[in-house]
C-alpha positions in Angstrom: -18.8 -14.7 50.7 -17.2 -17.9 49.4 -15.3 -17.4 46.2 -17.4 -19.9 44.3 -20.5 -17.9 45.4 -19.1 -14.7 43.7 -18.4 -16.6 40.6 -21.9 -18.2 40.3 -23.5 -14.8 41.1 -21.5 -13.1 38.4 -22.4 -15.7 35.7 -26.1 -15.4 36.6 -26.0 -11.7 36.4 -24.3 -11.8 33.0 -27.1 -13.7 31.3 -29.1 -10.7 29.9 -26.1 -8.9 28.3 -24.6 -12.1 26.9 -27.9 -13.2 25.4 -28.5 -9.8 23.8 -25.1 -9.9 22.1 -25.5 -13.5 21.0 -28.9 -13.6 19.5 -28.1 -12.1 16.1 -25.3 -14.5 15.6 -27.3 -17.5 16.7 -30.1 -16.5 14.3 -27.7 -16.1 11.4 -26.0 -19.4 12.1 -29.3 -21.3 12.4 -30.5 -19.8 9.2 -27.4 -21.2 7.4 -28.4 -24.8 7.9 -29.8 -26.5 4.8 -33.1 -28.2 5.7 -34.1 -31.3 3.6 -37.1 -30.8 1.3 -39.5 -32.2 2.2 -38.3 -32.4 5.8 -38.8 -35.5 8.0 -38.5 -35.4 11.7 -36.4 -32.9 13.6 -34.9 -34.6 16.6 -33.6 -32.4 19.3 -31.2 -34.3 21.6 -28.5 -33.9 24.2 -27.7 -34.8 27.8 -28.2 -33.1 31.2 -28.9 -29.3 30.8 -28.7 -29.5 27.0 -31.5 -32.0 26.9 -33.5 -30.0 29.5 -33.1 -26.9 27.3 -34.7 -28.8 24.4 -37.5 -29.9 26.7 -38.0 -26.5 28.0 -38.6 -24.9 24.4 -40.8 -27.8 23.3 -44.0 -26.4 24.6 -47.5 -27.8 24.0 -47.7 -30.1 20.9 -49.4 -28.6 17.9 -50.0 -30.1 14.5 -47.1 -28.0 13.1 -44.8 -29.5 15.8 -45.7 -33.2 15.2 -42.4 -33.7 13.3 -40.4 -32.3 16.1 -39.1 -34.7 18.8 -37.2 -34.2 22.0 -35.3 -37.3 23.1 -32.1 -38.1 25.1 -28.9 -38.5 23.3 -28.8 -42.1 24.2 -32.3 -42.7 22.8 -31.3 -40.9 19.6 -28.1 -43.0 19.2 -29.3 -46.4 20.4 -33.1 -46.7 20.2 -34.6 -44.3 17.6 -34.8 -45.5 14.0 -33.5 -42.6 12.0 -34.0 -42.2 8.2 -32.3 -40.1 5.5 -34.8 -37.3 5.6 -34.5 -36.7 9.4 -32.5 -33.9 11.0 -30.8 -34.5 14.4 -30.0 -31.4 16.4 -27.4 -32.3 18.9 -26.5 -29.9 21.8 -23.4 -30.0 24.0 -21.6 -26.9 25.2 -18.2 -28.6 25.4 -18.8 -30.8 22.3 -17.2 -33.7 24.1 -20.3 -35.4 25.6 -19.9 -39.0 24.5 -23.6 -39.9 24.1 -24.3 -36.8 22.1 -21.4 -37.5 19.7 -22.8 -41.0 19.3 -26.1 -39.4 18.4 -24.4 -37.4 15.6 -22.6 -40.5 14.4 -25.9 -42.4 14.3 -27.4 -39.7 12.2 -24.5 -39.8 9.8 -24.8 -43.6 9.6 -28.5 -43.4 8.9 -28.0 -40.8 6.2 -29.7 -38.2 8.2 -28.4 -34.7 8.6 -26.9 -33.3 11.9 -26.8 -29.8 13.2 -24.7 -29.4 16.3 -25.2 -26.6 19.0 -21.8 -26.2 20.7 -19.3 -23.6 21.9 -16.5 -25.7 20.5 -16.9 -26.0 16.7 -13.6 -28.0 16.5 -14.8 -30.5 19.1 -15.6 -34.1 18.3 -19.3 -33.2 18.0 -18.5 -30.3 15.8 -16.5 -32.5 13.5 -19.3 -35.1 13.2 -21.9 -32.5 12.3 -23.0 -31.2 8.9 -23.6 -27.8 10.3 -22.6 -26.1 13.6 -24.5 -23.4 15.4 -21.7 -21.8 17.5 -22.5 -20.5 21.0 -20.8 -17.2 20.8 -19.5 -16.7 24.3 -16.9 -18.0 26.8 -18.3 -19.6 29.9 -17.3 -17.8 33.1 -16.9 -21.1 34.9 -17.8 -24.7 34.2 -17.2 -25.6 37.9 -20.2 -23.9 39.5 -23.8 -25.0 38.6 -24.3 -24.1 34.9 -26.5 -21.1 34.3 -25.2 -19.0 31.4 -24.4 -22.3 29.4 -28.1 -23.3 29.9 -29.8 -20.0 28.8 -27.4 -19.7 25.9 -28.3 -23.2 24.7 -32.0 -22.3 25.1 -31.4 -19.3 22.8 -29.6 -21.3 20.2 -32.3 -24.0 20.2 -35.0 -21.4 19.9 -33.0 -20.0 16.9 -32.9 -23.4 15.3 -36.6 -24.0 15.9 -37.5 -20.7 14.4 -35.4 -21.5 11.3 -37.0 -25.0 11.0 -40.6 -23.8 11.5 -40.4 -20.5 9.8 -42.3 -18.9 12.8 -41.2 -16.1 15.1 -41.0 -17.6 18.5 -40.1 -14.6 20.5 -36.4 -15.1 20.7 -35.7 -11.4 20.9 -37.6 -11.2 24.2 -35.3 -13.5 26.0 -32.8 -10.9 27.3 -35.6 -8.8 28.7 -37.2 -11.8 30.3 -33.9 -12.6 32.0 -33.5 -9.0 33.2 -37.0 -8.9 34.6 -36.5 -12.2 36.5 -33.1 -11.2 37.9 -34.7 -7.9 39.0 -36.9 -9.7 41.5 -35.5 -8.6 45.0 -33.1 -11.1 46.6 -35.1 -10.9 49.7 -38.2 -12.3 47.9 -36.3 -15.2 46.5 -34.3 -15.8 49.7 -37.6 -16.1 51.6 -38.5 -19.0 49.4 -35.0 -20.5 49.9 -35.3 -20.5 53.7 -37.5 -23.6 54.0 -34.8 -25.7 52.4 -32.4 -27.5 54.7 -29.3 -29.5 53.5 -30.5 -32.4 55.5 -34.0 -32.6 53.9 -35.0 -33.8 50.5 -36.0 -31.2 47.9 -38.8 -32.2 45.6 -39.4 -30.0 42.6 -42.8 -30.7 41.0 -44.0 -29.8 37.5 -46.1 -30.9 34.7 -45.9 -30.8 30.8 -42.9 -28.6 29.8 -42.6 -27.8 33.6 -41.2 -31.1 34.2 -38.1 -30.2 32.2 -37.8 -27.0 34.3 -38.1 -29.1 37.4 -35.2 -31.3 36.2 -33.1 -28.3 35.6 -33.7 -26.8 39.1 -33.0 -30.2 40.7 -29.7 -30.5 38.7 -28.5 -27.1 40.2 -28.9 -28.5 43.7 -27.1 -31.7 42.7 -24.3 -29.8 41.1 -23.9 -27.4 43.9 -24.2 -29.6 47.0 -25.0 -33.2 45.9 -28.1 -32.9 48.2 -31.2 -35.2 47.9 -33.3 -33.6 45.2 -35.9 -35.2 43.0 -37.9 -33.9 40.0 -41.5 -35.1 40.1 -44.4 -35.0 37.7 -47.4 -33.6 39.6 -49.7 -36.4 38.8 -47.1 -39.0 39.8 -47.0 -37.3 43.2 -50.8 -38.0 43.6 -50.4 -41.6 42.5 -47.8 -43.0 45.0 -44.7 -40.8 44.9 -46.1 -39.0 48.0 -45.4 -42.2 50.1 -41.7 -41.4 50.0 -42.2 -37.9 51.4 -41.2 -37.2 55.0 -42.1 -34.3 57.3 -39.4 -31.5 57.0 -38.8 -32.2 53.3 -39.5 -29.3 50.9 -41.7 -29.1 47.8 -41.1 -26.5 45.2 -44.3 -26.5 43.1 -44.1 -25.1 39.5 -47.5 -23.6 38.6 -46.4 -22.4 35.2 -49.6 -22.9 33.1 -53.3 -23.3 34.0 -53.3 -27.2 34.2 -50.2 -27.2 36.4 -51.5 -24.4 38.6 -54.8 -26.2 39.1 -53.0 -29.4 40.2 -50.6 -27.4 42.5 -53.7 -25.8 44.2 -55.2 -29.3 44.7 -52.0 -31.0 46.0 -50.6 -28.3 48.3 -52.9 -28.8 51.3 -52.1 -32.5 51.4 -48.4 -31.8 51.0 -48.6 -29.7 54.0 -50.6 -32.2 55.9 -47.7 -34.8 55.3 -45.3 -32.1 56.8 -43.6 -30.7 53.7 -42.6 -27.1 53.5 -44.0 -25.8 50.3 -43.2 -22.9 47.9 -45.0 -22.2 44.7 -43.4 -20.4 41.7 -46.0 -18.9 39.2 -49.7 -19.4 39.4 -52.1 -16.5 40.0 -53.4 -16.1 43.5 -51.2 -18.8 45.0 -47.6 -18.1 44.2 -44.8 -17.3 46.6 -42.7 -16.1 43.7 -44.5 -14.4 40.9 -43.3 -14.4 37.3 -43.7 -11.6 34.8 -43.6 -13.7 31.6 -45.9 -15.0 28.9 -47.0 -18.7 29.1 -44.9 -21.1 27.2 -41.2 -21.2 27.1 -40.8 -17.7 28.6 -42.6 -18.8 31.9 -40.5 -22.0 31.9 -37.2 -20.1 31.5 -38.1 -17.6 34.1 -38.7 -20.3 36.6 -35.4 -21.9 35.6 -33.5 -18.6 36.4 -35.4 -18.3 39.7 -34.1 -21.8 40.3 -30.5 -20.6 39.7 -31.1 -17.9 42.3 -32.7 -20.2 44.8 -29.6 -22.5 44.6 -27.1 -19.7 45.1 -29.1 -18.1 48.0 -29.4 -21.4 49.6 -25.6 -21.9 49.4 -25.0 -18.5 50.8 -27.5 -19.0 53.7 -25.9 -22.2 54.8 -22.3 -21.4 54.0 -22.0 -24.2 51.4 -19.5 -24.1 48.5 -21.0 -24.5 45.0 -18.0 -26.4 43.5 -16.7 -29.9 44.0 -13.2 -30.9 44.8 -11.4 -32.4 41.8 -10.7 -35.6 43.7 -14.2 -36.1 44.9 -15.3 -39.8 44.2 -18.4 -38.5 42.3 -16.2 -36.4 40.0 -13.8 -39.3 39.5 -16.7 -41.6 38.6 -18.1 -39.1 36.2 -14.8 -38.8 34.3 -14.9 -42.6 33.8 -18.4 -42.4 32.5 -17.4 -39.7 30.0 -15.4 -42.2 27.9 -17.1 -43.3 24.6 -19.4 -46.3 24.9 -20.1 -48.9 22.4 -22.3 -47.7 19.6 -25.2 -49.8 18.2 -23.0 -50.6 15.1 -20.3 -52.1 17.4 -17.7 -49.5 16.4 
């Protein structure tokens, strides 16, 4: 086994235990934030996996959720008009993501309050925030595709959402959900990884909250191998995106709620006709990988954890490392992009 495989496998396996120990602290930290009265909008924002985590917990929009928004950190800092009664919840594990820091600065300049979710309270993001929900763990590795970082951020954002809404959202079920998903036999998950080839394009297709889950799974394949992988909205596939598909590509279909499952069932025969190899996650009666979880964020998170495992098993099957050399052009470019950009106030 390549050393990076063992590291990634260990981090994936640690998720239930780490979540179980962290939840009481996360709930206490979230409860310590002073919400404005009456509250305005609650804007969840971040970049990459942190933004995906917020999208994953968003769920179907209800009247009680109308004041909760999920936007990218760039949108929050550069395009969203914030007001003094808004709360901006910024998430970044490292606390050094430039766009997320800019969102916290924009909140302060607008007179809004900022709650930061980060593992580094002394980071630039932590210093800009009015309140910090500390992720109480130490990452196993930040070089392999992030798994523990993601589920811990999901837990923290659920704790914040519980505190904001005053509703129990099932946060305590998260460790058991992770255990059940990890208990699925490797052979079952590996069978679904087999259709993937490093030379083919992977299309991960979802709808509603499942589109955030699709983006997370695609990100794991990007982080691991830099392969061609695209997150698709199921309806976009039926309205033109399918014209880019080629025989031999793979479609990972997320049937994680009734509307998505119905569309998956409708699209799958045509995808096979084009020549795509298809795998379905969730969806009664049509799944290749079943999920034991309630609908809503538990179903989405279970699918994300399956995506972690698919990525690792694909790496092991093809003998691919899941880390990048420090001098890779892609890594060097990313370091340049991490520098702070000009904020809308010109500072």
